C-alpha positions as a Markdown table, in Angstrom:
| # | Residue | x | y | z |
|---|---|---|---|---|
| 1 | Met | -10.7 | -7.6 | 8.5 |
| 2 | Ala | -8.4 | -10.7 | 8.7 |
| 3 | Gly | -9.9 | -13.6 | 6.9 |
| 4 | Arg | -12.3 | -11.7 | 4.7 |
| 5 | Arg | -12.1 | -11.8 | 0.9 |
| 6 | Thr | -10.5 | -8.9 | -0.8 |
| 7 | Ala | -11.5 | -7.5 | -4.2 |
| 8 | Ser | -8.9 | -9.7 | -5.8 |
| 9 | Gly | -10.7 | -12.8 | -4.4 |
| 10 | Glu | -7.9 | -13.8 | -2.0 |
| 11 | Val | -8.3 | -13.9 | 1.8 |
| 12 | Phe | -6.9 | -10.9 | 3.6 |
| 13 | Asp | -3.9 | -11.7 | 5.7 |
| 14 | Pro | -2.6 | -8.7 | 7.8 |
| 15 | Asp | 0.9 | -10.3 | 7.8 |
| 16 | Asp | 1.2 | -10.1 | 4.0 |
| 17 | Met | 2.7 | -7.0 | 2.3 |
| 18 | Thr | -0.5 | -5.8 | 0.7 |
| 19 | Ala | -2.6 | -2.6 | 0.3 |
| 20 | Ala | -6.0 | -1.4 | -0.8 |
| 21 | Ser | -6.2 | 1.4 | -3.3 |
| 22 | Lys | -9.1 | 3.2 | -4.9 |
| 23 | Thr | -7.4 | 3.8 | -8.2 |
| 24 | Leu | -4.3 | 1.5 | -8.7 |
| 25 | Pro | -5.0 | -1.7 | -10.6 |
| 26 | Ile | -5.4 | -5.0 | -8.6 |
| 27 | Gly | -2.2 | -6.9 | -8.8 |
| 28 | Ser | 0.0 | -3.8 | -9.3 |
| 29 | Arg | 3.0 | -3.3 | -7.0 |
| 30 | Val | 4.0 | 0.0 | -5.4 |
| 31 | Ile | 6.9 | 1.2 | -3.3 |
| 32 | Val | 5.6 | 3.1 | -0.3 |
| 33 | Thr | 8.1 | 5.4 | 1.5 |
| 34 | Asn | 7.7 | 7.1 | 4.9 |
| 35 | Pro | 9.5 | 10.4 | 4.2 |
| 36 | Lys | 9.9 | 11.0 | 8.0 |
| 37 | Thr | 12.0 | 7.9 | 8.5 |
| 38 | Gly | 13.2 | 7.0 | 5.0 |
| 39 | Lys | 11.8 | 3.5 | 5.4 |
| 40 | Ser | 10.3 | 1.9 | 2.3 |
| 41 | Val | 8.3 | -1.3 | 1.5 |
| 42 | Thr | 7.0 | -2.9 | -1.6 |
| 43 | Val | 3.3 | -3.9 | -1.4 |
| 44 | Arg | 0.9 | -5.5 | -3.8 |
| 45 | Ile | -2.5 | -4.0 | -4.4 |
| 46 | Asn | -5.1 | -6.6 | -3.6 |
| 47 | Asp | -8.2 | -4.7 | -2.5 |
| 48 | Arg | -10.3 | -1.6 | -3.0 |
| 49 | Gly | -10.4 | 1.2 | -0.5 |
| 50 | Pro | -9.9 | 3.0 | 1.8 |
| 51 | His | -13.5 | 4.2 | 2.1 |
| 52 | Val | -12.5 | 7.2 | 4.1 |
| 53 | Arg | -12.4 | 10.7 | 2.5 |
| 54 | Gly | -8.8 | 12.1 | 2.2 |
| 55 | Arg | -7.1 | 8.7 | 2.2 |
| 56 | Ser | -5.9 | 6.9 | -0.9 |
| 57 | Leu | -4.2 | 3.7 | 0.5 |
| 58 | Asp | -4.9 | 1.2 | 3.2 |
| 59 | Leu | -1.8 | -0.8 | 4.2 |
| 60 | Ser | -1.7 | -4.2 | 5.8 |
| 61 | Arg | -0.6 | -4.3 | 9.4 |
| 62 | Arg | 2.8 | -5.7 | 8.5 |
| 63 | Ala | 3.5 | -3.0 | 5.9 |
| 64 | Ala | 2.5 | -0.3 | 8.4 |
| 65 | Glu | 4.7 | -1.8 | 11.0 |
| 66 | Glu | 7.7 | -1.9 | 8.7 |
| 67 | Leu | 7.1 | 1.8 | 7.8 |
| 68 | Gly | 6.7 | 2.8 | 11.5 |
| 69 | Ile | 3.2 | 4.2 | 11.3 |
| 70 | Thr | 1.2 | 1.8 | 13.4 |
| 71 | Glu | 1.1 | 4.0 | 16.5 |
| 72 | Lys | -0.1 | 7.0 | 14.5 |
| 73 | Gly | -2.4 | 5.0 | 12.3 |
| 74 | Val | -2.5 | 7.6 | 9.5 |
| 75 | Ala | 0.5 | 9.1 | 7.7 |
| 76 | Arg | 1.6 | 11.1 | 4.7 |
| 77 | Leu | 3.6 | 8.7 | 2.5 |
| 78 | Lys | 5.2 | 8.7 | -0.9 |
| 79 | Val | 3.8 | 6.0 | -3.3 |
| 80 | Gln | 5.6 | 5.0 | -6.5 |
| 81 | Arg | 4.1 | 2.4 | -8.8 |
| 82 | Ile | 6.6 | -0.1 | -10.2 |
| 83 | Asp | 6.5 | -2.5 | -13.1 |
| 84 | Ser | 4.3 | -5.4 | -12.0 |
| 85 | Lys | 6.4 | -7.8 | -14.2 |
| 86 | Ser | 9.6 | -7.0 | -12.4 |
| 87 | Val | 9.5 | -5.8 | -8.8 |
| 88 | Arg | 13.2 | -4.7 | -9.0 |
| 89 | Ser | 12.8 | -2.7 | -12.2 |
| 90 | Lys | 11.0 | 0.6 | -11.9 |
| 91 | Thr | 9.1 | 1.8 | -14.9 |
| 92 | Ala | 10.4 | 4.8 | -16.7 |
| 93 | Asp | 7.1 | 6.6 | -16.2 |
| 94 | Ala | 6.5 | 5.5 | -12.6 |
| 95 | Ala | 4.0 | 7.8 | -11.0 |
| 96 | Glu | 5.1 | 9.2 | -7.6 |
| 97 | Glu | 2.6 | 10.8 | -5.3 |
| 98 | Ser | 2.1 | 11.8 | -1.7 |
| 99 | Val | -0.8 | 10.1 | -0.1 |
| 100 | Ser | -2.5 | 9.6 | 3.3 |
| 101 | Ala | -2.4 | 6.0 | 4.3 |
| 102 | Ser | -3.9 | 4.1 | 7.1 |
| 103 | Thr | -3.8 | 0.5 | 8.3 |
| 104 | His | -6.5 | -2.1 | 7.6 |
């Protein structure tokens, strides 16, 4: 996957904090939390996918490592969309959902 073009037109880098989503807009930012560990990361949506039934997010390797899910590969995570104009400021109507995520 590394080196291929994403839906945003950029080259995929597994060391970037990015993710692929079927429904979230390209360029949007989300906070992804592993409820088992309490660890959270902020990722930018830069691609479409995953193309596997039952999964709604593909995380870059770096994001998955920081969340502690690389050994398992798939996990139930909490996803909260944040204002794309200000990563530190959550929107008042931020959607929060539980999703299954995997690594690119």
